[in-house]
N, C-alpha and C positions, 0 to 999 in steps of 0.2 A: 941379105941377112934377114931372118925372121925376127919379129918383135919378141922380147922376153915374154914368157907366159904371164908373169905378174902384170905387165903393162897391158897385154891383150885382155886379160880378165877385167882389169879396172875399166878399160874402154868399153868392153861389152856390157858391164853393169851400168855404166853411164848411159849407154844406148837404151837399155831396158828402162832405166829411170826416166828418160825423156819421153818415153811412150806410156808412162804411168804404170809400168810393170815392176812389182817388187822382185828384187833379186839379191842373192847373198852368196858369199864364198862359204861353202860347207866344209871344204877341206883344202888347205893350202898345200900345194905341191912344191916341186923344185922351181925356184925363182926364175932360172934361165930358160929351161926348155922342158918343163914337165908337161905331159899330155893333159889336155883339158876335156872333161866330160861335162855336158850341159844337160841337166834334168829340168823339164818343164812340167810342173805339177798343175794339172787342170782343175784342181779343187773339187773333184768328184770321186776321189779314190783311185784315179788313174794318172798316168804320167807318160811323157815321151822322153826318150833318152837319145841324145845326139853324141856320137863318138867321133874321134879323129878319123878322117877318111884314110883308106889305104893309100900307100905311096903311089900305087899304079894309076890313081885318078888325077894326080897333080899334073898341071900343064907346065912344061918347061919355060914358057914365056912369063909365068907368074909364080916363081918358086917360093916367094915369101908369104903367100897367103896361107891362112889356116882354113882347111876345108873340113866339113862335118857331114856325116851321114846318119840317118836315124836307124836305130836297131830294129824297128818295126814300122810298118806303114800306118798302123793305127795305135792309139794309146794303149798301154799295158797297165795291169794292176800295179800300184805303187810298190807292193811287196816284191814283185818280179823285177822291177827296176832296181830296187835296193839290193836284191841278191846279185844282180849283174854288177853293180857298183862295188860291192864287197869283193867279188872275184877280181875285178880290175885292180883294186887297191892291193890285193894279195900279190898279183902279178907285177904291178908297177907302183911301188910305194911313193914315187915322186909325182904321182898324178894329182891333178886338181879336180874338185867337184864344185860346180857352180849350179845353184838351183834358183829357178824363178817360179812365180806363181801367176798363171794367166788362164782364165776360163776358156779363152779362145785358142789357147795353145800356141800363141805367137812365139817365135824363137829368135828372130832377127839374125839368123845365120845364113850366110851364102852356102847353099848345099852343093855338094859334089854330085854329079850325075853318075850313077852306078849301073 
């Protein structure tokens, strides 16, 4: 059984905090199982966006993990990231948005290989 989204988000923000990275919940989604989107603002007008990995990349031996993939290999303009988040919320109103600020772009997510 996967952790509730609210618990995962709280733990993720705590992880960021211990590394000295500011993070906050920008949009609270469904408590139990809302999709989580993580925006990393690099403080130069750009940002990275990490989205839930497609189901096809999950490993049957670790079904409870949350895996993420970046929407692009390089940072995008923040406006482009915000447009993508707006589309995601229209599609899934139960989604969460978590935002951190880190010049180095650290994300602290275990990424799925795609």
